[in-house]
MIDOSE-1310 file (N, C-alpha, C; in nm, 2 decimals, decimal comma, always signed):
residues 217
mprl	+0,95/-0,97/-2,33/+0,86/-1,05/-2,25/+0,83/-0,98/-2,12; +0,70/-1,00/-2,07/+0,66/-0,93/-1,95/+0,74/-0,99/-1,83; +0,76/-0,91/-1,73/+0,84/-0,95/-1,61/+0,75/-1,05/-1,53; +0,81/-1,15/-1,47/+0,73/-1,25/-1,40/+0,71/-1,20/-1,25
cglk	+0,59/-1,23/-1,20/+0,55/-1,19/-1,07/+0,47/-1,30/-1,00; +0,53/-1,36/-0,90/+0,46/-1,46/-0,83/+0,34/-1,41/-0,75; +0,23/-1,48/-0,75/+0,11/-1,44/-0,68/+0,09/-1,54/-0,57; +0,08/-1,49/-0,44/+0,05/-1,57/-0,33/-0,07/-1,52/-0,25
iqai	-0,18/-1,60/-0,25/-0,30/-1,56/-0,18/-0,30/-1,64/-0,05; -0,30/-1,57/+0,06/-0,30/-1,64/+0,19/-0,43/-1,62/+0,27; -0,45/-1,71/+0,37/-0,56/-1,69/+0,46/-0,53/-1,58/+0,56; -0,62/-1,56/+0,66/-0,59/-1,46/+0,76/-0,46/-1,49/+0,82
tpys	-0,37/-1,39/+0,82/-0,23/-1,41/+0,86/-0,19/-1,31/+0,97; -0,14/-1,35/+1,08/-0,09/-1,25/+1,18/+0,00/-1,15/+1,12; -0,01/-1,03/+1,17/+0,07/-0,92/+1,11/+0,22/-0,95/+1,12; +0,26/-1,00/+1,23/+0,40/-1,02/+1,25/+0,46/-1,12/+1,15
laws	+0,38/-1,22/+1,12/+0,43/-1,32/+1,02/+0,44/-1,26/+0,88; +0,34/-1,18/+0,84/+0,34/-1,12/+0,71/+0,45/-1,02/+0,70; +0,48/-0,94/+0,80/+0,58/-0,84/+0,81/+0,72/-0,91/+0,79; +0,74/-1,02/+0,86/+0,87/-1,09/+0,85/+0,88/-1,15/+0,72
hqrs	+0,78/-1,20/+0,66/+0,78/-1,26/+0,53/+0,82/-1,16/+0,42; +0,76/-1,04/+0,43/+0,80/-0,93/+0,34/+0,95/-0,90/+0,35; +1,00/-0,88/+0,47/+1,14/-0,84/+0,48/+1,23/-0,95/+0,43; +1,19/-1,08/+0,45/+1,28/-1,18/+0,39/+1,28/-1,18/+0,24
lvea	+1,16/-1,15/+0,18/+1,15/-1,14/+0,03/+1,24/-1,03/-0,02; +1,23/-0,92/+0,05/+1,31/-0,80/+0,01/+1,46/-0,83/+0,02; +1,50/-0,88/+0,13/+1,64/-0,91/+0,15/+1,69/-1,01/+0,04; +1,61/-1,11/+0,01/+1,65/-1,20/-0,10/+1,67/-1,13/-0,23
rian	+1,59/-1,03/-0,26/+1,59/-0,96/-0,39/+1,70/-0,85/-0,39; +1,74/-0,80/-0,27/+1,85/-0,71/-0,27/+1,98/-0,79/-0,30; +1,98/-0,92/-0,25/+2,10/-1,00/-0,27/+2,10/-1,06/-0,41; +1,98/-1,08/-0,47/+1,97/-1,13/-0,60/+1,86/-1,06/-0,68
pdlp	+1,89/-0,95/-0,75/+1,79/-0,87/-0,81/+1,72/-0,94/-0,93; +1,77/-1,05/-0,97/+1,71/-1,12/-1,08/+1,59/-1,21/-1,04; +1,57/-1,22/-0,91/+1,45/-1,30/-0,86/+1,32/-1,24/-0,91; +1,22/-1,32/-0,94/+1,09/-1,26/-0,98/+1,03/-1,18/-0,87
dvll	+0,94/-1,09/-0,91/+0,87/-1,01/-0,81/+0,76/-1,10/-0,75; +0,69/-1,04/-0,64/+0,59/-1,12/-0,57/+0,48/-1,02/-0,53; +0,35/-1,07/-0,54/+0,24/-1,00/-0,49/+0,17/-1,09/-0,39; +0,17/-1,04/-0,26/+0,10/-1,12/-0,15/-0,03/-1,05/-0,13
lleh	-0,14/-1,14/-0,13/-0,27/-1,09/-0,10/-0,32/-1,17/+0,02; -0,37/-1,10/+0,12/-0,41/-1,16/+0,24/-0,50/-1,08/+0,33; -0,54/-1,13/+0,44/-0,62/-1,06/+0,54/-0,54/-1,07/+0,67; -0,56/-0,97/+0,76/-0,50/-0,97/+0,90/-0,61/-0,98/+1,00
ppvy	-0,58/-1,05/+1,12/-0,66/-1,03/+1,24/-0,66/-0,88/+1,28; -0,74/-0,84/+1,37/-0,74/-0,69/+1,41/-0,61/-0,65/+1,45; -0,56/-0,54/+1,39/-0,42/-0,49/+1,43/-0,41/-0,34/+1,38; -0,34/-0,26/+1,46/-0,31/-0,12/+1,43/-0,17/-0,11/+1,39
tlgt	-0,14/-0,04/+1,28/+0,00/-0,01/+1,24/+0,02/+0,14/+1,23; +0,14/+0,18/+1,27/+0,19/+0,32/+1,26/+0,31/+0,33/+1,17; +0,31/+0,42/+1,08/+0,43/+0,44/+1,00/+0,54/+0,50/+1,08; +0,66/+0,51/+1,01/+0,78/+0,55/+1,08/+0,76/+0,68/+1,16
gsdi	+0,70/+0,78/+1,09/+0,69/+0,91/+1,16/+0,55/+0,94/+1,21; +0,47/+0,83/+1,23/+0,33/+0,85/+1,28/+0,33/+0,93/+1,41; +0,22/+1,01/+1,42/+0,20/+1,08/+1,55/+0,10/+1,01/+1,63; +0,13/+0,98/+1,76/+0,04/+0,91/+1,84/-0,09/+0,99/+1,88
kfik	-0,09/+1,12/+1,85/-0,21/+1,20/+1,87/-0,33/+1,15/+1,79; -0,30/+1,07/+1,69/-0,41/+1,02/+1,60/-0,46/+0,88/+1,66; -0,42/+0,84/+1,78/-0,46/+0,72/+1,84/-0,55/+0,76/+1,96; -0,67/+0,71/+1,97/-0,76/+0,75/+2,08/-0,75/+0,67/+2,21
fnld	-0,68/+0,55/+2,20/-0,67/+0,47/+2,32/-0,53/+0,48/+2,37; -0,51/+0,44/+2,50/-0,38/+0,45/+2,57/-0,29/+0,34/+2,53; -0,18/+0,37/+2,46/-0,09/+0,27/+2,41/-0,03/+0,19/+2,52; -0,01/+0,25/+2,64/+0,05/+0,18/+2,75/-0,04/+0,08/+2,83
ktdk	-0,17/+0,10/+2,80/-0,27/+0,02/+2,88/-0,36/-0,06/+2,79; -0,33/-0,08/+2,66/-0,42/-0,15/+2,57/-0,38/-0,29/+2,55; -0,48/-0,38/+2,52/-0,45/-0,52/+2,48/-0,47/-0,53/+2,33; -0,48/-0,42/+2,26/-0,49/-0,42/+2,12/-0,35/-0,45/+2,06
evyr	-0,35/-0,51/+1,94/-0,22/-0,54/+1,88/-0,18/-0,41/+1,80; -0,06/-0,36/+1,83/-0,01/-0,24/+1,76/+0,14/-0,26/+1,72; +0,17/-0,22/+1,60/+0,30/-0,22/+1,55/+0,34/-0,09/+1,49; +0,46/-0,04/+1,52/+0,52/+0,07/+1,45/+0,62/+0,01/+1,35
ierg	+0,59/+0,04/+1,22/+0,67/-0,02/+1,11/+0,73/+0,08/+1,02; +0,80/+0,04/+0,92/+0,89/+0,13/+0,84/+0,82/+0,19/+0,72; +0,69/+0,17/+0,70/+0,63/+0,23/+0,59/+0,60/+0,38/+0,62; +0,57/+0,45/+0,51/+0,52/+0,59/+0,53/+0,38/+0,60/+0,58
gevt	+0,33/+0,71/+0,61/+0,19/+0,73/+0,65/+0,17/+0,73/+0,80; +0,04/+0,76/+0,84/+0,00/+0,76/+0,98/-0,06/+0,63/+1,02; -0,13/+0,63/+1,13/-0,19/+0,51/+1,18/-0,30/+0,46/+1,09; -0,31/+0,32/+1,08/-0,43/+0,26/+1,01/-0,46/+0,13/+1,09
yhcp	-0,57/+0,07/+1,04/-0,63/-0,05/+1,10/-0,65/-0,15/+1,00; -0,62/-0,28/+1,04/-0,64/-0,39/+0,95/-0,73/-0,49/+1,03; -0,82/-0,56/+0,95/-0,90/-0,66/+1,01/-0,95/-0,75/+0,90; -1,01/-0,87/+0,94/-1,07/-0,96/+0,84/-1,18/-0,88/+0,76
gqlv	-1,19/-0,92/+0,63/-1,28/-0,85/+0,54/-1,21/-0,74/+0,46; -1,09/-0,71/+0,50/-1,01/-0,61/+0,43/-0,90/-0,68/+0,35; -0,90/-0,65/+0,22/-0,80/-0,71/+0,13/-0,67/-0,63/+0,14; -0,56/-0,70/+0,19/-0,43/-0,63/+0,20/-0,34/-0,69/+0,09
gypi	-0,27/-0,59/+0,02/-0,18/-0,63/-0,08/-0,04/-0,58/-0,06; +0,06/-0,67/-0,06/+0,20/-0,64/-0,04/+0,28/-0,67/-0,17; +0,30/-0,58/-0,26/+0,38/-0,60/-0,38/+0,53/-0,59/-0,34; +0,60/-0,69/-0,38/+0,75/-0,69/-0,36/+0,80/-0,68/-0,50
lnlr	+0,83/-0,55/-0,55/+0,87/-0,53/-0,68/+1,00/-0,46/-0,69; +1,08/-0,49/-0,78/+1,21/-0,43/-0,81/+1,18/-0,31/-0,91; +1,18/-0,19/-0,85/+1,14/-0,08/-0,94/+1,24/-0,05/-1,05; +1,36/-0,11/-1,04/+1,46/-0,09/-1,15/+1,40/-0,14/-1,28
yyrq	+1,31/-0,24/-1,27/+1,25/-0,30/-1,39/+1,13/-0,22/-1,44; +1,09/-0,12/-1,36/+0,97/-0,05/-1,39/+1,00/+0,10/-1,41; +0,99/+0,18/-1,30/+1,03/+0,32/-1,30/+1,08/+0,35/-1,16; +1,20/+0,41/-1,15/+1,25/+0,45/-1,02/+1,20/+0,58/-0,98
dlhw	+1,07/+0,58/-0,94/+0,99/+0,70/-0,91/+0,88/+0,66/-0,81; +0,89/+0,70/-0,69/+0,80/+0,66/-0,59/+0,66/+0,72/-0,61; +0,65/+0,84/-0,66/+0,52/+0,90/-0,69/+0,45/+0,82/-0,80; +0,52/+0,78/-0,90/+0,47/+0,70/-1,01/+0,41/+0,57/-0,95
ylrq	+0,49/+0,51/-0,86/+0,45/+0,38/-0,80/+0,32/+0,39/-0,72; +0,31/+0,50/-0,64/+0,19/+0,52/-0,56/+0,07/+0,54/-0,65; +0,09/+0,62/-0,76/-0,02/+0,64/-0,85/-0,06/+0,51/-0,92; +0,04/+0,42/-0,95/+0,01/+0,29/-1,01/-0,08/+0,21/-0,92
leev	-0,04/+0,21/-0,79/-0,12/+0,13/-0,69/-0,27/+0,18/-0,68; -0,28/+0,31/-0,68/-0,41/+0,37/-0,69/-0,49/+0,33/-0,81; -0,42/+0,33/-0,93/-0,48/+0,29/-1,05/-0,53/+0,15/-1,05; -0,45/+0,06/-0,99/-0,50/-0,08/-0,97/-0,63/-0,09/-0,90
ilqt	-0,64/-0,01/-0,79/-0,76/-0,01/-0,71/-0,88/+0,05/-0,79; -0,85/+0,16/-0,85/-0,96/+0,23/-0,93/-1,01/+0,14/-1,04; -0,92/+0,07/-1,11/-0,97/-0,02/-1,22/-1,04/-0,14/-1,16; -1,00/-0,19/-1,05/-1,06/-0,30/-0,99/-1,21/-0,27/-0,95
iaiy	-1,23/-0,16/-0,88/-1,36/-0,13/-0,83/-1,45/-0,09/-0,95; -1,39/-0,04/-1,06/-1,47/+0,00/-1,17/-1,54/-0,13/-1,23; -1,48/-0,24/-1,22/-1,54/-0,37/-1,26/-1,68/-0,39/-1,20; -1,70/-0,34/-1,08/-1,83/-0,35/-1,01/-1,91/-0,23/-1,03
glsg	-1,88/-0,14/-1,12/-1,96/-0,02/-1,15/-1,94/+0,09/-1,05; -1,83/+0,09/-0,97/-1,80/+0,19/-0,88/-1,70/+0,29/-0,93; -1,73/+0,42/-0,92/-1,64/+0,52/-0,97/-1,56/+0,58/-0,85; -1,43/+0,54/-0,84/-1,35/+0,58/-0,74/-1,28/+0,71/-0,78
eria	-1,22/+0,78/-0,68/-1,15/+0,90/-0,71/-1,02/+0,92/-0,63; -0,93/+0,99/-0,68/-0,81/+1,04/-0,60/-0,85/+1,17/-0,54; -0,78/+1,21/-0,44/-0,79/+1,35/-0,38/-0,65/+1,41/-0,38; -0,64/+1,53/-0,44/-0,51/+1,59/-0,46/-0,45/+1,61/-0,32
gltg	-0,32/+1,58/-0,32/-0,24/+1,59/-0,19/-0,25/+1,48/-0,10; -0,34/+1,38/-0,12/-0,35/+1,27/-0,04/-0,33/+1,14/-0,12; -0,31/+1,03/-0,05/-0,28/+0,90/-0,11/-0,40/+0,81/-0,07; -0,45/+0,73/-0,17/-0,56/+0,64/-0,14/-0,67/+0,65/-0,25
vwve	-0,78/+0,59/-0,22/-0,89/+0,59/-0,32/-1,02/+0,61/-0,23; -1,11/+0,70/-0,29/-1,24/+0,73/-0,22/-1,35/+0,70/-0,32; -1,47/+0,66/-0,26/-1,59/+0,64/-0,33/-1,70/+0,72/-0,26; -1,75/+0,82/-0,33/-1,86/+0,90/-0,28/-1,82/+0,97/-0,15
gyki	-1,70/+1,01/-0,13/-1,65/+1,07/-0,02/-1,60/+0,98/+0,09; -1,61/+0,85/+0,08/-1,56/+0,76/+0,18/-1,43/+0,70/+0,13; -1,33/+0,69/+0,22/-1,20/+0,63/+0,19/-1,22/+0,48/+0,20; -1,20/+0,42/+0,08/-1,22/+0,27/+0,08/-1,08/+0,20/+0,07
aaig	-0,98/+0,27/+0,04/-0,84/+0,21/+0,02/-0,73/+0,30/+0,07; -0,64/+0,24/+0,15/-0,53/+0,32/+0,20/-0,40/+0,26/+0,15; -0,30/+0,34/+0,13/-0,17/+0,30/+0,08/-0,06/+0,35/+0,16; +0,04/+0,26/+0,19/+0,16/+0,30/+0,27/+0,27/+0,21/+0,23
ikvs	+0,38/+0,27/+0,18/+0,49/+0,18/+0,12/+0,62/+0,21/+0,19; +0,71/+0,12/+0,16/+0,85/+0,14/+0,19/+0,93/+0,08/+0,07; +1,04/+0,14/+0,04/+1,13/+0,10/-0,06/+1,27/+0,09/-0,01; +1,34/-0,02/-0,03/+1,48/-0,04/+0,01/+1,56/-0,09/-0,11
hwit	+1,66/-0,02/-0,15/+1,74/-0,05/-0,27/+1,64/-0,07/-0,39; +1,54/+0,01/-0,40/+1,44/+0,01/-0,51/+1,35/-0,12/-0,51; +1,35/-0,19/-0,40/+1,26/-0,30/-0,38/+1,15/-0,26/-0,29; +1,02/-0,27/-0,34/+0,91/-0,22/-0,26/+0,86/-0,33/-0,16
yhgf	+0,80/-0,28/-0,05/+0,72/-0,36/+0,04/+0,62/-0,28/+0,11; +0,54/-0,34/+0,20/+0,42/-0,29/+0,25/+0,33/-0,26/+0,13; +0,23/-0,18/+0,13/+0,14/-0,17/+0,01/+0,01/-0,11/+0,03; -0,10/-0,18/+0,01/-0,23/-0,12/+0,01/-0,33/-0,21/+0,09
ainv	-0,44/-0,15/+0,13/-0,55/-0,22/+0,20/-0,68/-0,17/+0,14; -0,77/-0,26/+0,10/-0,90/-0,22/+0,04/-1,01/-0,27/+0,14; -1,09/-0,19/+0,19/-1,20/-0,23/+0,27/-1,31/-0,29/+0,19; -1,31/-0,42/+0,18/-1,41/-0,49/+0,10/-1,54/-0,51/+0,18
cpdl	-1,53/-0,59/+0,29/-1,65/-0,62/+0,37/-1,61/-0,63/+0,52; -1,53/-0,54/+0,57/-1,48/-0,55/+0,71/-1,58/-0,49/+0,81; -1,56/-0,53/+0,94/-1,62/-0,45/+1,05/-1,54/-0,33/+1,07; -1,60/-0,21/+1,04/-1,52/-0,09/+1,04/-1,51/-0,03/+1,18
sgfa	-1,56/-0,09/+1,28/-1,57/-0,03/+1,42/-1,43/+0,00/+1,47; -1,33/-0,08/+1,44/-1,20/-0,05/+1,49/-1,14/+0,08/+1,44; -1,19/+0,13/+1,33/-1,14/+0,26/+1,28/-1,18/+0,38/+1,38; -1,29/+0,35/+1,46/-1,33/+0,46/+1,55/-1,23/+0,48/+1,66
eiip	-1,13/+0,39/+1,68/-1,03/+0,41/+1,78/-0,91/+0,49/+1,74; -0,92/+0,54/+1,62/-0,80/+0,62/+1,56/-0,86/+0,73/+1,47; -0,77/+0,82/+1,43/-0,80/+0,91/+1,32/-0,72/+0,85/+1,20; -0,79/+0,77/+1,12/-0,72/+0,69/+1,01/-0,64/+0,78/+0,92
cgia	-0,51/+0,74/+0,91/-0,42/+0,81/+0,82/-0,41/+0,96/+0,86; -0,45/+1,00/+0,98/-0,44/+1,13/+1,02/-0,54/+1,23/+0,96; -0,64/+1,17/+0,89/-0,74/+1,26/+0,82/-0,87/+1,26/+0,90; -0,90/+1,37/+0,97/-1,01/+1,37/+1,06/-1,14/+1,40/+0,99
nkpv	-1,14/+1,46/+0,87/-1,26/+1,51/+0,81/-1,31/+1,43/+0,69; -1,26/+1,31/+0,68/-1,30/+1,22/+0,56/-1,33/+1,08/+0,62; -1,45/+1,03/+0,61/-1,49/+0,91/+0,68/-1,43/+0,79/+0,60; -1,41/+0,68/+0,67/-1,37/+0,55/+0,61/-1,49/+0,47/+0,58
gslr	-1,49/+0,41/+0,46/-1,60/+0,33/+0,42/-1,55/+0,19/+0,36; -1,65/+0,12/+0,31/-1,62/-0,01/+0,25/-1,69/-0,03/+0,12; -1,65/-0,13/+0,04/-1,72/-0,16/-0,08/-1,86/-0,22/-0,05; -1,87/-0,28/+0,06/-2,00/-0,34/+0,10/-2,11/-0,24/+0,12
qflp	-2,07/-0,11/+0,15/-2,17/-0,01/+0,16/-2,25/+0,01/+0,03; -2,17/-0,01/-0,08/-2,23/+0,02/-0,21/-2,27/-0,11/-0,28; -2,21/-0,22/-0,24/-2,24/-0,35/-0,30/-2,25/-0,46/-0,19; -2,37/-0,47/-0,14/-2,39/-0,56/-0,02/-2,35/-0,70/-0,04
nisl	-2,35/-0,75/-0,16/-2,31/-0,89/-0,18/-2,17/-0,91/-0,23; -2,09/-0,81/-0,22/-1,95/-0,83/-0,27/-1,87/-0,93/-0,20; -1,79/-1,00/-0,27/-1,71/-1,11/-0,21/-1,56/-1,07/-0,21; -1,50/-1,09/-0,10/-1,35/-1,06/-0,09/-1,28/-1,15/-0,19
mqvq	-1,32/-1,28/-0,20/-1,25/-1,37/-0,29/-1,26/-1,32/-0,44; -1,37/-1,27/-0,48/-1,39/-1,22/-0,61/-1,30/-1,10/-0,63; -1,29/-1,01/-0,53/-1,21/-0,89/-0,55/-1,06/-0,93/-0,56; -1,02/-1,03/-0,48/-0,88/-1,09/-0,49/-0,85/-1,12/-0,64
qdls	-0,94/-1,20/-0,70/-0,92/-1,25/-0,83/-0,92/-1,14/-0,93; -1,01/-1,04/-0,92/-1,02/-0,93/-1,02/-0,90/-0,84/-1,00; -0,86/-0,81/-0,88/-0,75/-0,73/-0,85/-0,62/-0,79/-0,91; -0,60/-0,92/-0,89/-0,48/-0,98/-0,95/-0,47/-0,96/-1,10
rvfa	-0,58/-0,97/-1,17/-0,58/-0,95/-1,31/-0,54/-0,81/-1,35; -0,61/-0,71/-1,27/-0,58/-0,57/-1,30/-0,44/-0,54/-1,27; -0,39/-0,59/-1,16/-0,25/-0,56/-1,12/-0,15/-0,60/-1,23; -0,18/-0,72/-1,28/-0,09/-0,77/-1,39/-0,10/-0,68/-1,51
svfg	-0,22/-0,63/-1,54/-0,23/-0,54/-1,66/-0,16/-0,40/-1,63; -0,19/-0,34/-1,52/-0,13/-0,21/-1,49/+0,02/-0,21/-1,48; +0,08/-0,31/-1,42/+0,22/-0,32/-1,41/+0,29/-0,40/-1,52; +0,21/-0,46/-1,61/+0,27/-0,52/-1,73/+0,35/-0,65/-1,69
velf	+0,29/-0,72/-1,59/+0,36/-0,84/-1,55/+0,28/-0,97/-1,58; +0,35/-1,08/-1,58/+0,29/-1,21/-1,60/+0,28/-1,28/-1,46; +0,16/-1,30/-1,41/+0,15/-1,36/-1,28/+0,16/-1,51/-1,29; +0,23/-1,57/-1,19/+0,22/-1,72/-1,17/+0,20/-1,75/-1,03
sldk	+0,13/-1,86/-1,00/+0,09/-1,89/-0,87/+0,21/-1,95/-0,79; +0,22/-1,90/-0,66/+0,32/-1,96/-0,57/+0,26/-2,05/-0,48; +0,33/-2,17/-0,45/+0,27/-2,26/-0,36/+0,27/-2,20/-0,22; +0,17/-2,25/-0,14/+0,16/-2,21/+0,00/+0,28/-2,26/+0,08
d	+0,32/-2,18/+0,18/+0,43/-2,23/+0,27/+0,37/-2,33/+0,36
């Protein structure tokens, strides 16, 4: 039988609340590995996040004098930006039931995004040595993860129809020579809700899980 995975689609959620929710889900599954997995899909208000080893040289504003919301978190990767119109996914998976291989897991997340955008006729690509998904040279999806006791958290962000201006304040993911883009550049009428639904189905297929809906908190 396929492994069960709860799907929770949330409205725009403050970063601090989503971060706390992820950590509580991870702690519960470390204590009880038999709990089902969870996929959180949501949007954030404008916020910048830095991975554990992120270099602040990739931030163009003064961290000591800004009113921007900024968090340094435990995921890998450099600085990135979240805002409404960007679909953020946080899979809480016990990799002991899949494959205990972080490179495999990253490639699986990329595969979910590649197959999702292919539904809309877009041909995405990977770039050797980097993590994420590009369309016609524009980075449309970023990935940054953390794993504790083989339980995953943090995840991916797909630029569906966001205001990209916030990315101008940073060098996204520390990559200066590759622009950030959105699906709306290629599909002006794309809907974030439709991408949520299609991505959920693709995620279930790629990871071989059976999704069930979780009630809202």
